[in-house]
RODO-2510 file (C-alpha; in nm, 4 decimals, decimal comma):
residues 281
     n   res          X          Y          Z
     1     m     0,2741     3,5381     0,1006
     2     t     0,1484     3,5363     0,4593
     3     p     0,0122     3,2197     0,6232
     4     g    -0,3399     3,3640     0,6108
     5     v    -0,3200     3,4260     0,2373
     6     a    -0,1713     3,0807     0,1792
     7     a    -0,4505     2,9200     0,3825
     8     a    -0,7157     3,1055     0,1809
     9     v    -0,5627     2,9856    -0,1456
    10     l    -0,5462     2,6262    -0,0215
    11     v    -0,9157     2,6400     0,0714
    12     a    -0,9828     2,7783    -0,2755
    13     a    -0,7859     2,4891    -0,4281
    14     v    -0,9966     2,2239    -0,2563
    15     t    -1,3189     2,4119    -0,3327
    16     h    -1,2191     2,4474    -0,6967
    17     a    -1,1494     2,0767    -0,7386
    18     c    -1,4908     2,0020    -0,5874
    19     w    -1,6881     2,2236    -0,8252
    20     n    -1,4967     2,0861    -1,1227
    21     a    -1,5846     1,7350    -1,0052
    22     i    -1,9503     1,8387    -0,9934
    23     a    -1,9219     1,9742    -1,3484
    24     h    -1,7725     1,6452    -1,4635
    25     r    -2,0308     1,4406    -1,2716
    26     i    -2,3240     1,6004    -1,4566
    27     t    -2,3381     1,4029    -1,7803
    28     d    -2,4819     1,6782    -2,0003
    29     k    -2,2069     1,9395    -1,9886
    30     l    -2,4319     2,2204    -2,1112
    31     v    -2,6730     2,1472    -1,8250
    32     g    -2,3883     2,1459    -1,5736
    33     f    -2,2276     2,4668    -1,6864
    34     t    -2,5633     2,6417    -1,7288
    35     l    -2,6352     2,5768    -1,3619
    36     i    -2,2826     2,6620    -1,2464
    37     a    -2,2590     2,9848    -1,4474
    38     g    -2,6188     3,0803    -1,3721
    39     g    -2,5709     3,0076    -1,0025
    40     g    -2,2624     3,2272    -1,0036
    41     m    -2,4606     3,5078    -1,1677
    42     l    -2,7327     3,4833    -0,9011
    43     i    -2,4715     3,4997    -0,6250
    44     g    -2,3110     3,8005    -0,7942
    45     l    -2,6464     3,9769    -0,8093
    46     a    -2,7050     3,9009    -0,4407
    47     m    -2,3601     4,0372    -0,3504
    48     a    -2,3756     4,3485    -0,5683
    49     p    -2,5776     4,5741    -0,3314
    50     f    -2,3354     4,5053    -0,0457
    51     v    -1,9976     4,5480    -0,2174
    52     p    -1,8359     4,8485    -0,3865
    53     l    -1,8984     4,9041    -0,7565
    54     p    -1,5653     4,8619    -0,9405
    55     p    -1,4232     5,1972    -1,0525
    56     a    -1,3942     5,2874    -1,4196
    57     g    -1,0305     5,1746    -1,4368
    58     a    -1,1248     4,8169    -1,3446
    59     w    -1,4013     4,7682    -1,6018
    60     p    -1,1777     4,7021    -1,9065
    61     y    -1,0182     4,4167    -1,7133
    62     l    -1,3577     4,2914    -1,6024
    63     l    -1,5015     4,2890    -1,9544
    64     v    -1,1963     4,1173    -2,1062
    65     s    -1,2034     3,8627    -1,8264
    66     s    -1,5723     3,7940    -1,8876
    67     a    -1,4973     3,7035    -2,2494
    68     l    -1,2043     3,4858    -2,1414
    69     h    -1,4214     3,3056    -1,8850
    70     i    -1,6780     3,2203    -2,1514
    71     v    -1,4014     3,0743    -2,3691
    72     y    -1,2733     2,8879    -2,0620
    73     y    -1,6151     2,7351    -1,9883
    74     a    -1,6475     2,6173    -2,3495
    75     l    -1,3005     2,4609    -2,3465
    76     l    -1,3543     2,3026    -2,0060
    77     m    -1,6815     2,1466    -2,1216
    78     t    -1,4973     2,0037    -2,4213
    79     s    -1,2058     1,8661    -2,2197
    80     f    -1,4405     1,6998    -1,9680
    81     r    -1,6444     1,5501    -2,2521
    82     l    -1,3405     1,4084    -2,4316
    83     g    -1,1124     1,2972    -2,1483
    84     d    -1,1023     1,1462    -1,7997
    85     f    -1,1443     1,3908    -1,5119
    86     g    -0,8194     1,2647    -1,3565
    87     q    -0,6335     1,3488    -1,6774
    88     a    -0,8095     1,6602    -1,8094
    89     y    -0,8144     1,8414    -1,4755
    90     p    -0,4396     1,8072    -1,3953
    91     i    -0,3361     1,9076    -1,7473
    92     a    -0,5620     2,2137    -1,7546
    93     r    -0,4770     2,3290    -1,4037
    94     g    -0,1097     2,2374    -1,4254
    95     t    -0,0599     2,4343    -1,7453
    96     a    -0,1970     2,7535    -1,5917
    97     p     0,0780     2,8432    -1,3383
    98     l     0,3478     2,7911    -1,6006
    99     v     0,1851     3,0427    -1,8337
   100     v     0,0847     3,2772    -1,5496
   101     t     0,4526     3,2971    -1,4517
   102     l     0,5361     3,4181    -1,8030
   103     f     0,2388     3,6550    -1,8264
   104     a     0,3084     3,8006    -1,4821
   105     a     0,6653     3,8771    -1,5868
   106     l     0,5473     4,0426    -1,9088
   107     f     0,2468     4,2381    -1,7850
   108     a     0,2925     4,2799    -1,4091
   109     h     0,6746     4,2975    -1,4006
   110     e     0,6874     4,0109    -1,1498
   111     v     0,9981     3,8239    -1,2654
   112     p     1,0530     3,4714    -1,1249
   113     d     1,3847     3,3704    -0,9704
   114     g     1,5821     3,0511    -1,0164
   115     w     1,3571     2,8531    -0,7855
   116     a     1,0568     2,9351    -1,0016
   117     a     1,2449     2,8318    -1,3166
   118     a     1,3244     2,4945    -1,1577
   119     g     0,9601     2,4608    -1,0564
   120     i     0,8468     2,5260    -1,4118
   121     a     1,0781     2,2533    -1,5432
   122     l     0,9522     1,9973    -1,2903
   123     s     0,5902     2,0934    -1,3522
   124     c     0,6373     2,0430    -1,7266
   125     a     0,7752     1,6968    -1,6571
   126     g     0,4752     1,6211    -1,4376
   127     l     0,2343     1,7470    -1,7003
   128     t     0,3906     1,5182    -1,9587
   129     g     0,3485     1,2229    -1,7254
   130     v    -0,0160     1,3023    -1,6548
   131     a    -0,0859     1,3464    -2,0248
   132     v     0,0581     1,0142    -2,1385
   133     w    -0,0268     0,7932    -1,8376
   134     g    -0,2894     0,5312    -1,9031
   135     l    -0,2362     0,4985    -2,2764
   136     r    -0,0959     0,1430    -2,2478
   137     g    -0,0382     0,0954    -2,6158
   138     r    -0,3374     0,3024    -2,7226
   139     r    -0,2952     0,6105    -2,9340
   140     p    -0,3058     0,9340    -2,7344
   141     n    -0,6390     1,1134    -2,7286
   142     w    -0,4856     1,4266    -2,8713
   143     a    -0,8210     1,6015    -2,8970
   144     a    -0,8702     1,5680    -2,5198
   145     i    -0,5110     1,6721    -2,4476
   146     r    -0,5337     1,9748    -2,6786
   147     a    -0,8627     2,0819    -2,5190
   148     a    -0,7119     2,0540    -2,1698
   149     l    -0,4010     2,2503    -2,2719
   150     a    -0,6155     2,5203    -2,4323
   151     t    -0,8201     2,5336    -2,1124
   152     g    -0,4981     2,5927    -1,9187
   153     l    -0,4059     2,8823    -2,1478
   154     a    -0,7495     3,0380    -2,0927
   155     i    -0,7079     2,9970    -1,7157
   156     a    -0,3703     3,1675    -1,7278
   157     a    -0,5056     3,4564    -1,9338
   158     y    -0,8015     3,5341    -1,7090
   159     t    -0,5912     3,4819    -1,3947
   160     v    -0,3524     3,7601    -1,4925
   161     v    -0,6307     3,9875    -1,6221
   162     d    -0,8320     3,9419    -1,3028
   163     g    -0,5279     3,9840    -1,0796
   164     l    -0,4591     4,3214    -1,2386
   165     g    -0,8300     4,4085    -1,2442
   166     a    -0,8851     4,3273    -0,8773
   167     r    -0,5857     4,5413    -0,7866
   168     a    -0,7176     4,8257    -1,0022
   169     s    -1,0597     4,7990    -0,8400
   170     g    -0,9277     4,8148    -0,4853
   171     a    -1,2220     4,5919    -0,3850
   172     p    -1,1777     4,2283    -0,4928
   173     f    -1,5202     4,1154    -0,3724
   174     g    -1,6914     4,3936    -0,5664
   175     y    -1,4906     4,2882    -0,8698
   176     i    -1,5848     3,9192    -0,8369
   177     a    -1,9529     4,0039    -0,7856
   178     w    -1,9747     4,2054    -1,1058
   179     l    -1,7588     3,9584    -1,2955
   180     m    -2,0117     3,6869    -1,2109
   181     v    -2,3001     3,9111    -1,3167
   182     v    -2,1444     4,0084    -1,6511
   183     q    -2,0171     3,6693    -1,7648
   184     g    -2,2621     3,4417    -1,5844
   185     g    -2,5625     3,4949    -1,8117
   186     v    -2,4096     3,4009    -2,1458
   187     i    -2,4162     3,0214    -2,1196
   188     p    -2,7633     3,0129    -1,9567
   189     a    -2,8970     3,2414    -2,2321
   190     y    -2,7577     3,0094    -2,4990
   191     a    -2,9036     2,7076    -2,3200
   192     v    -3,2502     2,8640    -2,2970
   193     w    -3,2375     2,9423    -2,6694
   194     r    -3,1241     2,5894    -2,7548
   195     w    -3,3750     2,4065    -2,5371
   196     r    -3,6692     2,6280    -2,6433
   197     g    -3,9264     2,5802    -2,3699
   198     r    -3,7715     2,2686    -2,2159
   199     t    -3,5333     2,4551    -1,9859
   200     v    -3,6946     2,3775    -1,6511
   201     e    -3,7475     2,0075    -1,7203
   202     t    -3,3926     1,9770    -1,8539
   203     l    -3,2319     2,1412    -1,5515
   204     r    -3,4564     2,0043    -1,2755
   205     p    -3,2916     1,6592    -1,2192
   206     v    -2,9523     1,8069    -1,1254
   207     a    -3,0497     2,1638    -1,0314
   208     l    -2,9362     2,1499    -0,6676
   209     l    -2,6066     1,9817    -0,7526
   210     g    -2,5324     2,2314    -1,0286
   211     l    -2,6210     2,5327    -0,8154
   212     l    -2,3923     2,3987    -0,5423
   213     g    -2,1192     2,3927    -0,8046
   214     g    -2,1938     2,7571    -0,8830
   215     f    -2,1633     2,8534    -0,5159
   216     l    -1,8324     2,6670    -0,4809
   217     s    -1,7044     2,8297    -0,7998
   218     v    -1,7707     3,1812    -0,6716
   219     a    -1,6231     3,1026    -0,3303
   220     a    -1,3074     2,9515    -0,4799
   221     y    -1,2417     3,2347    -0,7207
   222     g    -1,3324     3,5071    -0,4749
   223     l    -1,0656     3,3777    -0,2355
   224     v    -0,8103     3,3661    -0,5166
   225     l    -0,8863     3,7215    -0,6311
   226     w    -0,8518     3,8473    -0,2746
   227     a    -0,5174     3,6647    -0,2444
   228     q    -0,3944     3,8210    -0,5685
   229     t    -0,4328     4,1642    -0,4127
   230     k    -0,2103     4,0528    -0,1224
   231     a     0,0643     3,8561    -0,3008
   232     e     0,2294     3,8180    -0,6416
   233     l     0,0276     3,6536    -0,9179
   234     a     0,2518     3,3569    -1,0004
   235     p     0,2866     3,2147    -0,6455
   236     v    -0,0883     3,2464    -0,5875
   237     a    -0,1619     3,0717    -0,9186
   238     a     0,0914     2,8015    -0,8362
   239     l    -0,0439     2,7332    -0,4881
   240     r    -0,4008     2,7259    -0,6170
   241     e    -0,3050     2,4423    -0,8492
   242     s    -0,2386     2,2141    -0,5553
   243     s    -0,5988     2,1308    -0,6436
   244     i    -0,4390     1,9001    -0,9015
   245     i    -0,3819     1,6371    -0,6347
   246     v    -0,7362     1,6772    -0,5005
   247     g    -0,8716     1,6455    -0,8535
   248     a    -0,6699     1,3326    -0,9291
   249     a    -0,7864     1,1745    -0,6026
   250     i    -1,1502     1,2620    -0,6783
   251     g    -1,1107     1,1057    -1,0218
   252     a    -0,9829     0,7825    -0,8680
   253     v    -1,2339     0,7614    -0,5809
   254     l    -1,5578     0,8949    -0,7307
   255     f    -1,5165     0,8244    -1,1016
   256     k    -1,3193     0,4969    -1,0663
   257     e    -1,0415     0,6255    -1,2916
   258     r    -0,7035     0,4568    -1,2709
   259     f    -0,4504     0,6427    -1,0617
   260     g    -0,1497     0,4129    -1,0543
   261     a     0,2160     0,4640    -0,9641
   262     p     0,3103     0,6602    -1,2812
   263     r     0,0346     0,9128    -1,2188
   264     i     0,1363     0,9410    -0,8523
   265     v     0,4916     1,0229    -0,9631
   266     a     0,3664     1,2708    -1,2247
   267     a     0,1371     1,4424    -0,9746
   268     g     0,4231     1,4489    -0,7240
   269     l     0,6471     1,6268    -0,9747
   270     l     0,3723     1,8839    -1,0271
   271     v     0,3441     1,9458    -0,6546
   272     v     0,7213     1,9766    -0,6087
   273     g     0,7370     2,2135    -0,9030
   274     i     0,4572     2,4231    -0,7570
   275     g     0,6374     2,4281    -0,4238
   276     l     0,9527     2,5583    -0,5887
   277     m     0,7533     2,8294    -0,7636
   278     l     0,6127     2,9284    -0,4259
   279     h     0,9688     2,9880    -0,3114
   280     t     0,9705     3,3090    -0,5182
   281     g     0,9635     3,6210    -0,3024
***
């Protein structure tokens, strides 16, 4: 991974944490994700005339990824509704590079070395710490934890599919534009059907904030897809999840969620584990 690619992924990590914070900030999750997905679709439509159309070989990946993204949005809405941002976000994002490492070995023949294996072990330890921190005698919110873990699995699945699809397309920005177009209309269409004539008044109070989230979402993922055409999938996925620390900090500062020494240690283990995974190659 070259310094330029690494820098692009780090920018994507910060951008990603920001749009997830916006999604969590909007109380009605359907409103938030309608604006974010719909904003992404509008950006994709604006990009489409200026980027190459993905070739036929890339479309199976694109269509599968679209379905996976819809599942991901549904799971992410659920995890944000059930759990704290500072807990749900690290679990979901921290799970992804562990599974991407396995998927990349199986489907892209990118086998991790010993450093990556050590990173996976440390990341698992960090994930456990993030998941259980803050209980203080209370029973774990297993529904929130399960939703966040399922979100991580969905992230891992679409990350590998899109990495292979962007490579097959030969034009990552054309791929991301059409991905946004194909998958971006599903949640807004459902919302319009559910609200039945109240769509504009429902969306208006947070429209600008939600559309900003959509722009940040496209920017973050476009950078990641470009990076996946320049480097192996697992290190890119691992570096992107440095957003975990940004997300935990946002949770503490903006949402007044407890951070605390145990969560600092857990987040630190995640970062060290990610760093070891980056040592691959």
